LUMTI-153225 format. One record per atom (N, C-alpha, C): residue in one letter; x, y, z; atom name. Coordinates in pm, whole numbers, plus 50000, padded with zeros to 5 digits. Example, Ala and Ser with C-alpha at 12.3 -4.5 7.8 and 13.67 -1.06 7.14 Angstrom:
2
  minu      X      Y      Z  zakol
     a  51319  49431  50780      N
     a  51230  49550  50780     CA
     a  51320  49670  50780      C
     s  51285  49775  50708      N
     s  51367  49894  50714     CA
     s  51290  50003  50787      C
//
This chain:
146
  minu      X      Y      Z  zakol
     x  62331  68133  15042      N
     x  62334  68072  15197     CA
     x  62338  68211  15255      C
     x  62259  68247  15395      N
     x  62336  68356  15461     CA
     x  62416  68298  15561      C
     x  62504  68371  15631      N
     x  62604  68323  15746     CA
     x  62548  68232  15819      C
     x  62432  68272  15892      N
     x  62350  68172  15978     CA
     x  62344  68026  15975      C
     x  62300  68041  15838      N
     x  62241  67877  15793     CA
     x  62380  67808  15755      C
     x  62466  67887  15688      N
     x  62602  67810  15678     CA
     x  62668  67755  15801      C
     x  62688  67875  15877      N
     x  62748  67806  15987     CA
     x  62681  67692  16063      C
     x  62572  67687  16086      N
     x  62461  67605  16106     CA
     x  62452  67458  16043      C
     x  62490  67436  15926      N
     x  62503  67346  15848     CA
     x  62625  67287  15833      C
     x  62714  67392  15852      N
     x  62874  67343  15872     CA
     x  62891  67254  15998      C
     x  62852  67307  16110      N
     x  62861  67266  16255     CA
     x  62806  67104  16264      C
     x  62664  67134  16188      N
     x  62617  66995  16169     CA
     x  62684  66893  16066      C
     x  62745  66919  15980      N
     x  62786  66848  15869     CA
     x  62931  66786  15943      C
     x  62952  66879  16012      N
     x  63126  66819  16100     CA
     x  63105  66779  16230      C
     x  62978  66789  16265      N
     x  62950  66708  16382     CA
     x  62905  66550  16335      C
     x  62848  66514  16218      N
     x  62851  66386  16154     CA
     x  62993  66320  16107      C
     x  63045  66397  16048      N
     x  63213  66361  16005     CA
     x  63284  66333  16160      C
     x  63265  66414  16244      N
     x  63315  66369  16380     CA
     x  63283  66244  16458      C
     x  63154  66183  16458      N
     x  63065  66091  16491     CA
     x  63081  65995  16425      C
     x  63120  65992  16292      N
     x  63177  65880  16185     CA
     x  63331  65852  16213      C
     x  63418  65966  16248      N
     x  63528  65916  16291     CA
     x  63568  65893  16421      C
     x  63496  65929  16513      N
     x  63492  65863  16659     CA
     x  63467  65695  16637      C
     x  63373  65685  16608      N
     x  63336  65513  16585     CA
     x  63472  65490  16505      C
     x  63557  65512  16395      N
     x  63617  65442  16353     CA
     x  63739  65419  16425      C
     x  63789  65530  16525      N
     x  63897  65508  16622     CA
     x  63910  65402  16686      C
     x  63781  65370  16742      N
     x  63809  65202  16789     CA
     x  63894  65101  16706      C
     x  63839  65086  16606      N
     x  63945  65007  16482     CA
     x  63979  65093  16347      C
     x  64076  65163  16382      N
     x  64159  65267  16259     CA
     x  64188  65175  16158      C
     x  64153  65230  16031      N
     x  64228  65161  15922     CA
     x  64371  65208  15893      C
     x  64435  65160  15776      N
     x  64570  65209  15794     CA
     x  64560  65340  15742      C
     x  64460  65396  15646      N
     x  64464  65505  15556     CA
     x  64395  65654  15689      C
     x  64344  65603  15795      N
     x  64264  65686  15878     CA
     x  64323  65785  15881      C
     x  64439  65823  15906      N
     x  64539  65920  15973     CA
     x  64554  66027  15814      C
     x  64575  65957  15746      N
     x  64602  66028  15595     CA
     x  64465  66095  15563      C
     x  64336  66019  15581      N
     x  64230  66084  15576     CA
     x  64176  66188  15651      C
     x  64217  66185  15747      N
     x  64179  66305  15861     CA
     x  64244  66431  15819      C
     x  64410  66396  15796      N
     x  64474  66515  15729     CA
     x  64440  66589  15584      C
     x  64379  66505  15508      N
     x  64326  66561  15372     CA
     x  64223  66643  15428      C
     x  64117  66613  15466      N
     x  64009  66703  15532     CA
     x  64055  66785  15588      C
     x  64132  66800  15695      N
     x  64198  66906  15737     CA
     x  64293  66994  15675      C
     x  64352  66974  15553      N
     x  64435  67023  15454     CA
     x  64341  67115  15393      C
     x  64203  67086  15343      N
     x  64121  67151  15297     CA
     x  64068  67277  15389      C
     x  64047  67270  15500      N
     x  63985  67360  15590     CA
     x  64108  67444  15623      C
     x  64229  67391  15617      N
     x  64290  67509  15611     CA
     x  64334  67590  15536      C
     x  64307  67535  15385      N
     x  64295  67614  15268     CA
     x  64181  67714  15304      C
     x  64063  67663  15332      N
     x  63974  67748  15335     CA
     x  63971  67881  15463      C
     x  64035  67846  15538      N
     x  64089  67925  15678     CA
     x  64161  68049  15590      C
     x  64283  68006  15540      N
     x  64384  68119  15484     CA
     x  64263  68216  15371      C
     x  64177  68143  15292      N
     x  64092  68220  15210     CA
     x  64000  68345  15272      C
     x  63937  68281  15427      N
     x  63871  68374  15488     CA
     x  63961  68466  15575      C
     x  64054  68404  15621      N
     x  64138  68523  15696     CA
     x  64209  68636  15615      C
     x  64226  68590  15498      N
     x  64272  68665  15395     CA
     x  64228  68759  15354      C
     x  64105  68733  15339      N
     x  64004  68782  15218     CA
     x  64039  68781  15084      C
     x  64121  68687  15066      N
     x  64176  68656  14931     CA
     x  64133  68512  14885      C
     x  64145  68478  14754      N
     x  64165  68383  14637     CA
     x  64275  68342  14656      C
     x  64319  68263  14769      N
     x  64491  68238  14740     CA
     x  64505  68132  14821      C
     x  64603  68055  14807      N
     x  64669  67942  14867     CA
     x  64736  67865  14817      C
     x  64745  67728  14815      N
     x  64877  67639  14771     CA
     x  64860  67661  14625      C
     x  64975  67629  14558      N
     x  64966  67600  14436     CA
     x  64918  67474  14401      C
     x  64875  67399  14459      N
     x  64856  67274  14430     CA
     x  64710  67276  14384      C
     x  64621  67393  14393      N
     x  64497  67413  14328     CA
     x  64504  67442  14195      C
     x  64612  67486  14130      N
     x  64641  67486  13976     CA
     x  64571  67332  13910      C
     x  64634  67243  13996      N
     x  64613  67101  13966     CA
     x  64452  67033  13940      C
     x  64470  66941  13845      N
     x  64302  66899  13869     CA
     x  64303  66824  14000      C
     x  64149  66818  14008      N
     x  64161  66745  14145     CA
     x  64213  66633  14156      C
     x  64198  66523  14091      N
     x  64267  66395  14117     CA
     x  64422  66411  14150      C
     x  64474  66497  14072      N
     x  64638  66502  14078     CA
     x  64667  66571  14213      C
     x  64552  66701  14241      N
     x  64580  66765  14336     CA
     x  64599  66661  14470      C
     x  64468  66591  14496      N
     x  64467  66491  14588     CA
     x  64581  66394  14592      C
     x  64660  66379  14506      N
     x  64712  66255  14495     CA
     x  64865  66318  14574      C
     x  64887  66446  14501      N
     x  64994  66532  14532     CA
     x  65003  66591  14723      C
     x  64839  66598  14748      N
     x  64812  66614  14918     CA
     x  64849  66480  14965      C
     x  64812  66408  14921      N
     x  64816  66286  15025     CA
     x  65010  66236  15021      C
     x  65063  66233  14896      N
     x  65183  66209  14888     CA
     x  65274  66318  15001      C
     x  65232  66434  15007      N
     x  65260  66567  15086     CA
     x  65235  66503  15263      C
     x  65119  66476  15265      N
     x  65069  66468  15419     CA
     x  65125  66344  15456      C
     x  65163  66228  15401      N
     x  65198  66108  15436     CA
     x  65326  66105  15496      C
     x  65429  66198  15403      N
     x  65521  66204  15455     CA
     x  65552  66306  15567      C
     x  65450  66425  15603      N
     x  65448  66502  15704     CA
     x  65385  66424  15823      C
     x  65312  66309  15806      N
     x  65212  66250  15916     CA
     x  65309  66132  15950      C
     x  65428  66085  15910      N
     x  65463  65924  15874     CA
     x  65526  65942  16039      C
     x  65573  66016  16120      N
     x  65592  65964  16270     CA
     x  65510  66014  16365      C
     x  65407  66080  16301      N
     x  65286  66138  16410     CA
     x  65200  66009  16407      C
     x  65121  66033  16556      N
     x  65037  65923  16591     CA
     x  64915  65996  16537      C
     x  64811  65876  16532      N
     x  64653  65907  16496     CA
     x  64639  66032  16608      C
     x  64644  66034  16724      N
     x  64582  66124  16798     CA
     x  64644  66276  16763      C
     x  64766  66265  16728      N
     x  64823  66384  16721     CA
     x  64770  66446  16603      C
     x  64741  66367  16503      N
     x  64667  66418  16364     CA
     x  64533  66465  16406      C
     x  64444  66376  16467      N
     x  64282  66439  16503     CA
     x  64318  66576  16610      C
     x  64413  66602  16696      N
     x  64423  66696  16759     CA
     x  64445  66793  16686      C
     x  64541  66793  16577      N
     x  64587  66921  16481     CA
     x  64428  66958  16391      C
     x  64349  66817  16354      N
     x  64241  66853  16261     CA
     x  64144  66934  16348      C
     x  64128  66934  16475      N
     x  64031  66952  16584     CA
     x  64070  67110  16581      C
     x  64200  67146  16575      N
     x  64249  67272  16586     CA
     x  64226  67366  16471      C
     x  64239  67293  16363      N
     x  64220  67348  16242     CA
     x  64098  67384  16201      C
     x  63980  67303  16271      N
     x  63823  67304  16257     CA
     x  63795  67424  16340      C
     x  63868  67427  16464      N
     x  63814  67577  16560     CA
     x  63868  67716  16505      C
     x  63950  67699  16415      N
     x  64032  67798  16360     CA
     x  63926  67856  16220      C
     x  63910  67750  16184      N
     x  63827  67811  16041     CA
     x  63656  67863  16081      C
     x  63597  67772  16229      N
     x  63477  67836  16256     CA
     x  63505  68001  16282      C
     x  63636  68012  16406      N
     x  63646  68113  16436     CA
     x  63668  68254  16322      C
     x  63727  68174  16193      N
     x  63730  68299  16110     CA
     x  63622  68297  16042      C
     x  63505  68221  16012      N
     x  63387  68240  15965     CA
     x  63304  68313  16042      C
     x  63294  68316  16135      N
     x  63236  68385  16254     CA
     x  63243  68540  16224      C
     x  63396  68564  16218      N
     x  63458  68713  16205     CA
     x  63407  68765  16055      C
     x  63374  68686  15976      N
     x  63340  68739  15822     CA
     x  63228  68803  15864      C
     x  63230  68928  15759      N
     x  63078  68972  15791     CA
     x  62992  68918  15687      C
     x  62863  68901  15733      N
     x  62780  68823  15686     CA
     x  62750  68852  15545      C
     x  62763  68975  15471      N
     x  62769  69022  15338     CA
     x  62861  68938  15231      C
     x  62950  68916  15301      N
     x  63073  68789  15242     CA
     x  63028  68672  15183      C
     x  62949  68606  15218      N
     x  62928  68485  15195     CA
     x  62848  68466  15094      C
     x  62798  68575  15043      N
     x  62711  68602  14905     CA
     x  62777  68678  14798      C
     x  62911  68754  14854      N
     x  62941  68861  14766     CA
     x  63085  68837  14761      C
     x  63146  68789  14610      N
     x  63294  68760  14604     CA
     x  63373  68909  14608      C
     x  63330  69013  14595      N
     x  63419  69148  14602     CA
     x  63485  69133  14733      C
     x  63438  69052  14853      N
     x  63481  69045  14950     CA
     x  63619  69000  14976      C
     x  63668  68943  14856      N
     x  63790  68823  14841     CA
     x  63855  68888  14721      C
     x  63994  68952  14730      N
     x  64071  68978  14628     CA
     x  64087  68858  14560      C
     x  64076  68870  14400      N
     x  64122  68752  14327     CA
     x  63996  68659  14319      C
     x  63886  68668  14332      N
     x  63760  68589  14340     CA
     x  63681  68618  14227      C
     x  63675  68538  14155      N
     x  63595  68587  14018     CA
     x  63457  68624  14076      C
     x  63381  68740  14030      N
     x  63282  68793  14038     CA
     x  63188  68720  14026      C
     x  63147  68595  13969      N
     x  63033  68500  13971     CA
     x  63042  68431  14028      C
     x  63139  68421  14154      N
     x  63136  68325  14233     CA
     x  63058  68347  14364      C
     x  63007  68229  14421      N
     x  62943  68278  14544     CA
     x  63028  68212  14694      C
     x  63095  68283  14736      N
     x  63177  68262  14847     CA
     x  63131  68117  14924      C
     x  62996  68124  14957      N
     x  62968  68044  15054     CA
     x  62954  67877  14965      C
     x  62950  67866  14838      N
     x  62986  67733  14785     CA
     x  63100  67727  14769      C
     x  63212  67802  14728      N
     x  63325  67765  14747     CA
     x  63362  67692  14877      C
     x  63307  67751  14988      N
     x  63350  67685  15120     CA
     x  63261  67561  15153      C
     x  63180  67574  15115      N
     x  63067  67479  15151     CA
     x  63119  67331  15077      C
     x  63190  67350  14936      N
     x  63228  67260  14843     CA
     x  63382  67164  14944      C
     x  63414  67248  14988      N
     x  63548  67252  15063     CA
     x  63554  67225  15200      C
     x  63423  67203  15261      N
     x  63415  67180  15406     CA
     x  63286  67074  15408      C
     x  63142  67140  15399      N
     x  63047  67055  15436     CA
     x  63042  66967  15323      C
     x  63044  66994  15224      N
     x  63028  66859  15115     CA
     x  63133  66779  15110      C
     x  63245  66810  15145      N
     x  63365  66761  15146     CA
     x  63364  66638  15272      C
     x  63292  66686  15375      N
     x  63280  66574  15483     CA
     x  63219  66482  15436      C
     x  63115  66520  15383      N
     x  62975  66436  15342     CA
     x  63051  66318  15215      C
     x  63146  66366  15154      N
     x  63225  66278  15045     CA
     x  63281  66196  15108      C
     x  63359  66210  15245      N
     x  63476  66126  15292     CA
     x  63429  66044  15392      C
     x  63250  66098  15436      N
     x  63214  66022  15607     CA
     x  63266  65868  15524      C
     x  63177  65814  15435      N
     x  63197  65648  15409     CA
     x  63344  65621  15419      C
     x  63409  65713  15344      N
     x  63560  65659  15380     CA
     x  63581  65630  15499      C
     x  63547  65660  15619      N
     x  63567  65642  15740     CA
     x  63523  65504  15798      C
     x  63442  65467  15730      N
     x  63397  65310  15768     CA
     x  63503  65221  15739      C
//
């Protein structure tokens, strides 16, 4: 996937996520704050990869997905216990904006070439890793917002 298509797809997927989230804010569930923070955690991790041009991030990546998500949830629940839903939403919006800015600054060739990222296996397509943790992640959790 080329840079322009990735960014367009990202913006579209995020708009669908945001629309569903907005609809849910009128009758938020107990876990809404944690869900929004969970998605934002993955965005922050991808931002760090893009800004650092390196496959690096939290030690939680070494865990299997379910264990990683459980650890993330525990971490986020503790961090967000005293924060309001509005504060979490504002931070998530800022995290997304930073991700988009980082992606816009990324050279177009980097979306398909792992050599642009230190430590990334050469057979990986960076856009796929980014999509799994953003575009596909939004879609995966959109129904959880209902």
